OpenMM code with the backbone's topology and positions (N, CA, C; nanometers):
from openmm import Vec3, app, unit

residues = "MET HIS VAL PRO LEU PRO GLU ALA THR TYR ARG ARG LEU ARG ASP GLU ALA GLU ARG SER SER ARG PRO ALA THR VAL LEU ALA ARG GLU ALA ILE ASP ARG TRP LEU ALA GLU ALA GLU CYS ALA ALA VAL HIS GLU ALA ILE ALA GLU TYR ALA ARG ALA VAL ALA GLY GLY PRO ASP ASP LEU ASP VAL GLY LEU GLU ALA ALA GLY VAL GLU HIS LEU LEU ALA THR ASP ARG ARG VAL GLY LYS ARG GLY ARG LYS".split()
positions = [
    Vec3(15.3857, 15.7368, -5.5185),
    Vec3(15.4327, 15.8281, -5.4161),
    Vec3(15.5007, 15.7452, -5.3082),
    Vec3(15.6071, 15.7971, -5.2587),
    Vec3(15.6817, 15.7315, -5.1511),
    Vec3(15.6701, 15.8198, -5.0271),
    Vec3(15.6248, 15.7621, -4.9166),
    Vec3(15.6079, 15.8385, -4.7931),
    Vec3(15.6985, 15.7788, -4.6854),
    Vec3(15.8114, 15.8412, -4.6612),
    Vec3(15.8991, 15.7912, -4.5553),
    Vec3(15.8306, 15.8090, -4.4191),
    Vec3(15.8384, 15.7064, -4.3350),
    Vec3(15.7783, 15.7113, -4.2024),
    Vec3(15.8865, 15.6958, -4.0962),
    Vec3(15.8671, 15.7584, -3.9824),
    Vec3(15.9585, 15.7314, -3.8712),
    Vec3(15.9517, 15.5823, -3.8364),
    Vec3(16.0604, 15.5289, -3.7887),
    Vec3(16.0671, 15.3858, -3.7604),
    Vec3(15.9543, 15.3396, -3.6691),
    Vec3(15.9244, 15.4158, -3.5649),
    Vec3(15.8188, 15.3754, -3.4703),
    Vec3(15.6823, 15.3703, -3.5397),
    Vec3(15.6546, 15.4659, -3.6257),
    Vec3(15.5275, 15.4684, -3.6994),
    Vec3(15.5201, 15.3511, -3.7958),
    Vec3(15.6289, 15.3274, -3.8665),
    Vec3(15.6337, 15.2150, -3.9601),
    Vec3(15.6109, 15.0830, -3.8870),
    Vec3(15.6743, 15.0666, -3.7732),
    Vec3(15.6589, 14.9436, -3.6943),
    Vec3(15.5139, 14.9255, -3.6489),
    Vec3(15.4515, 15.0322, -3.6025),
    Vec3(15.3111, 15.0240, -3.5608),
    Vec3(15.2201, 14.9890, -3.6779),
    Vec3(15.2479, 15.0471, -3.7934),
    Vec3(15.1693, 15.0171, -3.9130),
    Vec3(15.1854, 14.8706, -3.9518),
    Vec3(15.3079, 14.8216, -3.9535),
    Vec3(15.3329, 14.6808, -3.9876),
    Vec3(15.2663, 14.5882, -3.8856),
    Vec3(15.2738, 14.6232, -3.7572),
    Vec3(15.2097, 14.5409, -3.6531),
    Vec3(15.0587, 14.5339, -3.6750),
    Vec3(14.9973, 14.6465, -3.7050),
    Vec3(14.8527, 14.6498, -3.7292),
    Vec3(14.8177, 14.5714, -3.8556),
    Vec3(14.8990, 14.5843, -3.9579),
    Vec3(14.8749, 14.5097, -4.0813),
    Vec3(14.8788, 14.3597, -4.0532),
    Vec3(14.9751, 14.3167, -3.9756),
    Vec3(14.9854, 14.1753, -3.9411),
    Vec3(14.8673, 14.1312, -3.8545),
    Vec3(14.8341, 14.2137, -3.7545),
    Vec3(14.7244, 14.1799, -3.6640),
    Vec3(14.5919, 14.1669, -3.7395),
    Vec3(14.5685, 14.2570, -3.8348),
    Vec3(14.4405, 14.2593, -3.9068),
    Vec3(14.4427, 14.1782, -4.0363),
    Vec3(14.5580, 14.1211, -4.0678),
    Vec3(14.5746, 14.0444, -4.1927),
    Vec3(14.5364, 14.1273, -4.3153),
    Vec3(14.5786, 14.2527, -4.3146),
    Vec3(14.5526, 14.3425, -4.4276),
    Vec3(14.6844, 14.4087, -4.4665),
    Vec3(14.7009, 14.4398, -4.5931),
    Vec3(14.8248, 14.5050, -4.6367),
    Vec3(14.8419, 14.6430, -4.5721),
    Vec3(14.9645, 14.6744, -4.5372),
    Vec3(14.9941, 14.8046, -4.4766),
    Vec3(14.9545, 14.9182, -4.5709),
    Vec3(14.9707, 14.8973, -4.7011),
    Vec3(14.9347, 15.0031, -4.7967),
    Vec3(14.7851, 15.0321, -4.7928),
    Vec3(14.7037, 14.9290, -4.7718),
    Vec3(14.5587, 14.9490, -4.7624),
    Vec3(14.5264, 15.0275, -4.6359),
    Vec3(14.5893, 14.9914, -4.5250),
    Vec3(14.5653, 15.0638, -4.3996),
    Vec3(14.6080, 15.2096, -4.4124),
    Vec3(14.7228, 15.2336, -4.4741),
    Vec3(14.7714, 15.3709, -4.4921),
    Vec3(14.6768, 15.4496, -4.5821),
    Vec3(14.6308, 15.3875, -4.6913),
    Vec3(14.5380, 15.4545, -4.7830),
    Vec3(14.4079, 15.4914, -4.7120),
    Vec3(14.3555, 15.3979, -4.6323),
    Vec3(14.2314, 15.4258, -4.5585),
    Vec3(14.2501, 15.5387, -4.4582),
    Vec3(14.3645, 15.5392, -4.3909),
    Vec3(14.3914, 15.6455, -4.2934),
    Vec3(14.4017, 15.7814, -4.3628),
    Vec3(14.4690, 15.7847, -4.4765),
    Vec3(14.4811, 15.9106, -4.5514),
    Vec3(14.3450, 15.9561, -4.6022),
    Vec3(14.2660, 15.8630, -4.6564),
    Vec3(14.1305, 15.8974, -4.7033),
    Vec3(14.0460, 15.9540, -4.5901),
    Vec3(14.0518, 15.8908, -4.4729),
    Vec3(13.9737, 15.9368, -4.3574),
    Vec3(14.0185, 16.0769, -4.3159),
    Vec3(14.1496, 16.1001, -4.3117),
    Vec3(14.2017, 16.2308, -4.2730),
    Vec3(14.1585, 16.3372, -4.3740),
    Vec3(14.1661, 16.3059, -4.5033),
    Vec3(14.1246, 16.4020, -4.6056),
    Vec3(13.9758, 16.4350, -4.5942),
    Vec3(13.8927, 16.3343, -4.5673),
    Vec3(13.7484, 16.3583, -4.5510),
    Vec3(13.7230, 16.4480, -4.4300),
    Vec3(13.7936, 16.4227, -4.3202),
    Vec3(13.7770, 16.5061, -4.2012),
    Vec3(13.8242, 16.6491, -4.2270),
    Vec3(13.9345, 16.6638, -4.2998),
    Vec3(13.9861, 16.7974, -4.3315),
    Vec3(13.8876, 16.8728, -4.4209),
    Vec3(13.8292, 16.8022, -4.5173),
    Vec3(13.7297, 16.8641, -4.6058),
    Vec3(13.6072, 16.9084, -4.5262),
    Vec3(13.5622, 16.8234, -4.4360),
    Vec3(13.4467, 16.8556, -4.3523),
    Vec3(13.4765, 16.9785, -4.2662),
    Vec3(13.5958, 16.9837, -4.2086),
    Vec3(13.6344, 17.0979, -4.1263),
    Vec3(13.6397, 17.2262, -4.2097),
    Vec3(13.6877, 17.2155, -4.3327),
    Vec3(13.6947, 17.3334, -4.4202),
    Vec3(13.5557, 17.3843, -4.4557),
    Vec3(13.4633, 17.2931, -4.4825),
    Vec3(13.3254, 17.3324, -4.5125),
    Vec3(13.2630, 17.3984, -4.3901),
    Vec3(13.2842, 17.3387, -4.2740),
    Vec3(13.2305, 17.3945, -4.1495),
    Vec3(13.2839, 17.5365, -4.1280),
    Vec3(13.4137, 17.5552, -4.1486),
    Vec3(13.4732, 17.6878, -4.1296),
    Vec3(13.4189, 17.7874, -4.2314),
    Vec3(13.3971, 17.7440, -4.3551),
    Vec3(13.3419, 17.8341, -4.4571),
    Vec3(13.2008, 17.8777, -4.4197),
    Vec3(13.1213, 17.7842, -4.3688),
    Vec3(12.9850, 17.8176, -4.3261),
    Vec3(12.9891, 17.9134, -4.2077),
    Vec3(13.0766, 17.8852, -4.1108),
    Vec3(13.0883, 17.9729, -3.9937),
    Vec3(13.1348, 18.1127, -4.0348),
    Vec3(13.2296, 18.1191, -4.1277),
    Vec3(13.2786, 18.2488, -4.1754),
    Vec3(13.1660, 18.3270, -4.2430),
    Vec3(13.0861, 18.2584, -4.3257),
    Vec3(12.9729, 18.3226, -4.3913),
    Vec3(12.8722, 18.3720, -4.2871),
    Vec3(12.8426, 18.2889, -4.1876),
    Vec3(12.7466, 18.3272, -4.0832),
    Vec3(12.7950, 18.4505, -4.0075),
    Vec3(12.9254, 18.4549, -3.9779),
    Vec3(12.9797, 18.5732, -3.9098),
    Vec3(12.9681, 18.6965, -3.9978),
    Vec3(12.9918, 18.6798, -4.1271),
    Vec3(12.9904, 18.7935, -4.2198),
    Vec3(12.8501, 18.8517, -4.2378),
    Vec3(12.7470, 18.7677, -4.2351),
    Vec3(12.6114, 18.8161, -4.2609),
    Vec3(12.5307, 18.8385, -4.1329),
    Vec3(12.5894, 18.8085, -4.0186),
    Vec3(12.5166, 18.8225, -3.8920),
    Vec3(12.4617, 18.9641, -3.8763),
    Vec3(12.3327, 18.9722, -3.8490),
    Vec3(12.2680, 19.1006, -3.8270),
    Vec3(12.2287, 19.1739, -3.9539),
    Vec3(12.2667, 19.1211, -4.0692),
    Vec3(12.2341, 19.1863, -4.1956),
    Vec3(12.1110, 19.1251, -4.2594),
    Vec3(12.0793, 19.1685, -4.3799),
    Vec3(11.9583, 19.1193, -4.4476),
    Vec3(11.9645, 18.9697, -4.4824),
    Vec3(12.0842, 18.9117, -4.4903),
    Vec3(12.0967, 18.7692, -4.5207),
    Vec3(12.0995, 18.6826, -4.3951),
    Vec3(12.0865, 18.7440, -4.2783),
    Vec3(12.0839, 18.6687, -4.1531),
    Vec3(11.9538, 18.5890, -4.1448),
    Vec3(11.9473, 18.4942, -4.0533),
    Vec3(11.8290, 18.4098, -4.0382),
    Vec3(11.7064, 18.4946, -4.0068),
    Vec3(11.5984, 18.4634, -4.0713),
    Vec3(11.4715, 18.5314, -4.0496),
    Vec3(11.4280, 18.5107, -3.9049),
    Vec3(11.3958, 18.6197, -3.8354),
    Vec3(11.3601, 18.6136, -3.6939),
    Vec3(11.2375, 18.5254, -3.6710),
    Vec3(11.1351, 18.5391, -3.7552),
    Vec3(11.0147, 18.4575, -3.7406),
    Vec3(11.0427, 18.3101, -3.7629),
    Vec3(11.1244, 18.2791, -3.8612),
    Vec3(11.1607, 18.1402, -3.8890),
    Vec3(11.2402, 18.0818, -3.7723),
    Vec3(11.3319, 18.1599, -3.7188),
    Vec3(11.4109, 18.1144, -3.6038),
    Vec3(11.3204, 18.0857, -3.4838),
    Vec3(11.2259, 18.1746, -3.4558),
    Vec3(11.1338, 18.1557, -3.3437),
    Vec3(11.0489, 18.0308, -3.3643),
    Vec3(11.0013, 18.0096, -3.4870),
    Vec3(10.9211, 17.8910, -3.5165),
    Vec3(11.0035, 17.7643, -3.4955),
    Vec3(11.1296, 17.7668, -3.5345),
    Vec3(11.2172, 17.6515, -3.5152),
    Vec3(11.2383, 17.6204, -3.3681),
    Vec3(11.2598, 17.7241, -3.2887),
    Vec3(11.2777, 17.7047, -3.1449),
    Vec3(11.1506, 17.6484, -3.0830),
    Vec3(11.0356, 17.7032, -3.1199),
    Vec3(10.9076, 17.6523, -3.0681),
    Vec3(10.8892, 17.5054, -3.1051),
    Vec3(10.9228, 17.4700, -3.2268),
    Vec3(10.9101, 17.3311, -3.2713),
    Vec3(11.0003, 17.2393, -3.1882),
    Vec3(11.1241, 17.2808, -3.1674),
    Vec3(11.2171, 17.1990, -3.0885),
    Vec3(11.1688, 17.1825, -2.9452),
    Vec3(11.1178, 17.2901, -2.8860),
    Vec3(11.0666, 17.2817, -2.7486),
    Vec3(10.9454, 17.1892, -2.7415),
    Vec3(10.8552, 17.1988, -2.8381),
    Vec3(10.7373, 17.1122, -2.8398),
    Vec3(10.7788, 16.9670, -2.8595),
    Vec3(10.8767, 16.9418, -2.9436),
    Vec3(10.9269, 16.8057, -2.9667),
    Vec3(10.9875, 16.7508, -2.8387),
    Vec3(11.0662, 16.8316, -2.7692),
    Vec3(11.1266, 16.7886, -2.6424),
    Vec3(11.0195, 16.7502, -2.5418),
    Vec3(10.9118, 16.8294, -2.5345),
    Vec3(10.8038, 16.8000, -2.4386),
    Vec3(10.7348, 16.6688, -2.4735),
    Vec3(10.7074, 16.6478, -2.6037),
    Vec3(10.6417, 16.5228, -2.6452),
    Vec3(10.7306, 16.4028, -2.6170),
    Vec3(10.8562, 16.4135, -2.6467),
    Vec3(10.9488, 16.3029, -2.6235),
    Vec3(10.9631, 16.2781, -2.4741),
    Vec3(10.9668, 16.3857, -2.3966),
    Vec3(10.9781, 16.3717, -2.2512),
    Vec3(10.8592, 16.2987, -2.1916),
    Vec3(10.7389, 16.3271, -2.2410),
    Vec3(10.6170, 16.2604, -2.1902),
    Vec3(10.6208, 16.1129, -2.2238),
    Vec3(10.6646, 16.0786, -2.3456),
    Vec3(10.6716, 15.9382, -2.3848),
    Vec3(10.7790, 15.8648, -2.3038),
    Vec3(10.8861, 15.9344, -2.2718),
    Vec3(10.9948, 15.8714, -2.1988),
    Vec3(10.9613, 15.8414, -2.0543),
    Vec3(10.8569, 15.9039, -1.9983),
    Vec3(10.8207, 15.8847, -1.8563),
    Vec3(10.7222, 15.7715, -1.8352),
    Vec3(10.6754, 15.7098, -1.9394),
    Vec3(10.5746, 15.6038, -1.9244),
    Vec3(10.6276, 15.4863, -1.8470),
] * unit.nanometer
topology = app.Topology()
chain = topology.addChain("A")
for resn in residues:
    res = topology.addResidue(resn, chain)
    for name in ("N", "CA", "C"):
        topology.addAtom(name, app.Element.getBySymbol(name[0]), res)
């Protein structure tokens, strides 16, 4: 694959490759891999959020008792950590 770059971008890539003593193609590949991973993560997050919006208030929504237990656990954990932090 050939990816034409604007001159300023190409120059910055070459400068970084020289500075880091690494091939520009390796730097470009790593940047593309990182961007793809972030895009995938964002897509998963959006799919989960979309599902949560769709089931909110319905039978597939979070169990009220389970949610309350989770909140109680988090509050108790915060209190324990807070006491240890004041020593």
